[in-house]
C-alpha positions as CSV (number, residue, x, y, z in Angstrom):
1,M,-35.2,-15.8,11.9
2,A,-34.8,-17.7,8.8
3,D,-36.8,-15.1,6.8
4,K,-34.5,-12.4,8.0
5,I,-31.3,-14.0,6.7
6,P,-32.0,-13.6,2.9
7,H,-32.8,-10.0,3.4
8,E,-29.6,-9.3,5.5
9,L,-27.7,-10.9,2.7
10,V,-29.3,-8.9,0.1
11,G,-28.6,-5.7,2.1
12,T,-24.9,-6.6,2.4
13,F,-24.8,-7.4,-1.3
14,L,-26.2,-4.1,-2.2
15,L,-23.9,-2.2,0.1
16,L,-21.0,-4.0,-1.6
17,L,-22.1,-3.0,-4.9
18,L,-22.3,0.7,-3.8
19,L,-18.8,0.7,-2.2
20,Q,-16.9,-1.2,-5.0
21,P,-16.7,1.7,-7.6
22,F,-15.4,4.0,-4.9
23,V,-12.6,1.5,-3.8
24,V,-11.5,0.7,-7.4
25,K,-11.3,4.1,-9.0
26,S,-8.4,6.5,-8.7
27,R,-5.8,4.2,-7.0
28,I,-2.7,5.9,-6.2
29,V,0.8,4.8,-5.0
30,K,2.2,6.7,-2.0
31,F,6.0,6.6,-1.8
32,E,7.3,7.0,1.8
33,S,10.8,8.0,2.6
34,P,13.1,5.2,4.1
35,P,13.2,3.7,6.6
36,D,9.3,3.9,6.7
37,W,9.3,2.6,3.1
38,R,5.7,1.3,2.9
39,R,3.9,1.8,-0.4
40,S,0.1,2.5,0.0
41,I,-2.4,1.8,-2.7
42,G,-6.0,2.9,-2.1
43,S,-8.4,5.6,-2.9
44,P,-7.3,9.3,-2.6
45,D,-9.6,9.7,0.4
46,D,-7.5,7.1,2.2
47,I,-4.2,8.9,1.7
48,S,-2.9,11.6,4.1
49,L,0.1,13.4,2.8
50,P,3.2,13.8,4.9
51,T,4.1,17.0,6.6
52,F,7.1,18.8,5.0
53,H,9.6,20.9,6.9
54,S,9.4,24.6,5.8
55,D,13.2,24.9,5.6
56,G,13.4,22.7,2.5
57,N,15.8,20.1,4.1
58,H,13.4,17.3,3.2
59,K,14.7,17.5,-0.4
60,L,18.2,16.2,0.4
61,Y,19.6,13.6,2.8
62,S,22.7,13.6,4.8
63,R,24.2,10.6,3.2
64,R,25.7,10.2,-0.3
65,W,28.1,7.9,-2.1
66,D,31.7,8.9,-1.7
67,H,33.1,7.0,-4.7
68,F,32.5,6.7,-8.5
69,P,31.5,5.1,-10.7
70,L,28.6,3.5,-9.1
71,T,27.7,-0.1,-9.9
72,Y,24.3,-1.9,-9.9
73,G,23.1,-5.4,-10.5
74,F,20.3,-7.8,-10.2
75,L,20.7,-10.5,-7.3
76,S,21.4,-14.0,-8.2
77,G,18.3,-16.2,-8.9
78,I,15.9,-13.1,-9.1
79,E,12.4,-13.8,-9.9
80,M,11.0,-11.5,-12.5
81,P,7.5,-10.1,-12.8
82,F,5.2,-12.5,-14.5
83,G,4.4,-11.8,-18.3
84,V,7.2,-9.2,-18.5
85,D,10.2,-9.9,-20.9
86,P,13.5,-9.8,-18.8
87,Q,15.0,-7.7,-21.6
88,D,12.3,-5.1,-21.0
89,I,13.1,-5.1,-17.4
90,Y,16.8,-4.7,-17.9
91,F,16.1,-1.7,-20.4
92,A,13.7,0.1,-18.1
93,I,16.0,-0.2,-15.0
94,G,19.0,0.9,-17.2
95,E,17.0,4.0,-18.6
96,S,16.2,4.9,-15.0
97,F,19.9,5.0,-14.0
98,K,20.8,6.8,-17.2
99,E,18.3,9.6,-16.4
100,W,20.1,10.2,-13.1
101,E,23.5,10.0,-14.9
102,A,22.5,12.7,-17.3
103,A,22.1,15.0,-14.3
104,V,25.2,14.0,-12.6
105,P,27.7,12.3,-15.2
106,N,30.1,11.5,-12.4
107,F,27.8,8.6,-11.3
108,N,28.9,6.7,-14.5
109,F,26.6,3.8,-13.5
110,Q,27.8,0.4,-14.6
111,R,25.7,-2.8,-14.4
112,I,27.7,-5.8,-13.1
113,S,26.9,-9.4,-12.3
114,P,26.5,-10.9,-9.9
115,G,24.5,-8.1,-8.2
116,E,25.7,-9.2,-4.8
117,D,29.0,-7.4,-5.7
118,S,27.2,-4.1,-6.6
119,D,26.7,-0.8,-4.8
120,I,23.0,-0.8,-5.6
121,K,21.5,-4.3,-5.4
122,I,18.2,-4.9,-7.3
123,N,15.5,-7.5,-6.5
124,F,11.8,-8.1,-7.1
125,T,9.7,-9.6,-4.3
126,T,6.0,-10.1,-3.3
127,L,5.0,-7.4,-0.9
128,D,1.4,-7.2,0.7
129,Y,-1.2,-5.1,-1.2
130,T,-0.5,-1.9,0.6
131,N,3.3,-2.0,-0.2
132,Y,5.1,-1.2,-3.4
133,G,8.9,-1.0,-3.1
134,L,12.0,0.2,-1.2
135,G,15.0,2.5,-2.0
136,I,17.7,2.3,0.7
137,Y,19.8,5.6,1.3
138,P,23.6,5.3,0.9
139,P,25.5,3.2,1.8
140,G,22.6,0.7,2.1
141,G,22.2,0.5,-1.8
142,M,19.1,-1.6,-2.1
143,L,16.4,-1.1,-4.9
144,L,13.6,-3.5,-4.1
145,L,10.4,-3.3,-6.4
146,D,7.0,-5.2,-6.0
147,I,6.7,-8.2,-8.3
148,D,2.9,-8.3,-8.6
149,H,2.1,-4.8,-9.6
150,T,4.8,-3.9,-11.8
151,N,4.8,-3.7,-15.6
152,G,7.6,-3.0,-18.1
153,S,6.1,-0.5,-20.6
154,D,2.3,-0.6,-20.7
155,P,1.0,-0.6,-17.2
156,A,-2.7,-1.4,-16.6
157,G,-4.3,1.7,-15.1
158,D,-6.0,-0.1,-12.2
159,V,-3.5,-2.4,-10.8
160,E,0.0,-1.9,-12.2
161,V,2.8,0.6,-11.5
162,D,5.1,1.6,-14.5
163,M,8.4,-0.1,-13.5
164,Q,10.7,2.7,-15.1
165,S,8.7,5.5,-13.2
166,G,8.9,3.6,-9.9
167,A,12.4,2.7,-10.4
168,L,13.4,6.2,-11.1
169,H,11.9,7.3,-7.9
170,E,13.5,4.6,-5.7
171,I,16.8,5.2,-7.3
172,G,16.6,8.7,-6.2
173,H,16.4,7.3,-2.6
174,T,19.5,5.0,-3.2
175,L,21.4,8.1,-4.3
176,G,20.5,10.1,-1.2
177,L,17.3,12.2,-2.1
178,Q,14.3,12.5,0.1
179,H,10.9,13.6,-1.2
180,T,9.8,16.8,-2.6
181,D,6.5,18.8,-2.3
182,D,6.3,19.4,-6.2
183,P,3.7,17.2,-7.8
184,T,5.6,17.1,-11.0
185,S,8.7,16.0,-9.4
186,V,10.0,12.4,-9.7
187,M,10.6,12.4,-6.0
188,Y,7.1,13.6,-5.3
189,P,5.6,11.0,-2.8
190,I,2.6,10.1,-4.7
191,L,2.2,8.4,-8.2
192,V,-1.1,7.6,-9.9
193,V,-1.2,3.9,-10.7
194,G,-0.9,3.3,-14.5
195,T,0.7,6.7,-15.1
196,I,4.2,7.3,-16.6
197,K,6.8,9.6,-15.1
198,R,10.1,8.8,-16.5
199,K,11.9,12.3,-16.8
200,L,13.5,14.3,-14.1
201,T,12.3,17.8,-13.5
202,R,14.4,20.9,-13.0
203,Q,13.9,20.4,-9.2
204,D,15.0,16.9,-9.2
205,I,18.2,17.7,-11.2
206,D,19.0,20.7,-9.0
207,N,18.5,18.7,-5.8
208,I,20.9,15.8,-7.0
209,R,23.4,18.2,-8.1
210,A,23.3,20.1,-4.9
211,L,23.7,16.9,-2.8
212,Y,26.8,15.9,-4.8
213,D,28.2,19.4,-5.3
214,Y,28.0,19.0,-9.0
215,S,27.7,21.7,-11.6
216,S,27.2,21.3,-15.3
217,P,30.5,22.0,-17.2
218,T,30.4,25.1,-19.2
219,I,32.4,26.1,-22.2
220,E,33.8,29.7,-22.5
221,L,34.1,30.9,-26.0
222,A,37.4,32.4,-27.0
223,K,37.3,36.1,-27.3
224,S,38.1,37.6,-30.5
225,I,41.6,39.1,-30.7
């Protein structure tokens, strides 16, 4: 019996060596629509994509904010991600709100303090390894991001999520949007860890404008007399 134990240990060790590259490579983040807000980080083979409705109603949500401007703020005593300059965090989150405001200027987002008094309250917290963050639909107004796998501007490709990219997606939920089935869209439910997606696509813009009945202002040129 004693002679078998080392062989079994060697066999287990070799098996782990074979499996390790498969587990580590190509991690992705899966964004799930609230209230099932869990984020799953794993290999592509571990992820099953959600089923989308053919009528396209998955793109919008029935709730939206009924007042403007909208305010956002960080909760009092918030703990920031380790090794990230707080100013980088404020900038990244602010830029994410500006991106949505560029699509619908009526939002006119304003950062206030304390965050407890804001429409959209921001916090970082430690979630388990399979979760990333949470964006609550109106009028819930909560933006919660994972503190352990978040980076301000230069995410590590194997473990970290670009904060601005993740926040941009979750803010979309706090404004009332659900997921899209366009892989280029900010509101697409999957993001490759370490990648950057900080710009709204035409679909993202059209969806948020449709939800808030907003059309870009146009200027009519005066006709020649």
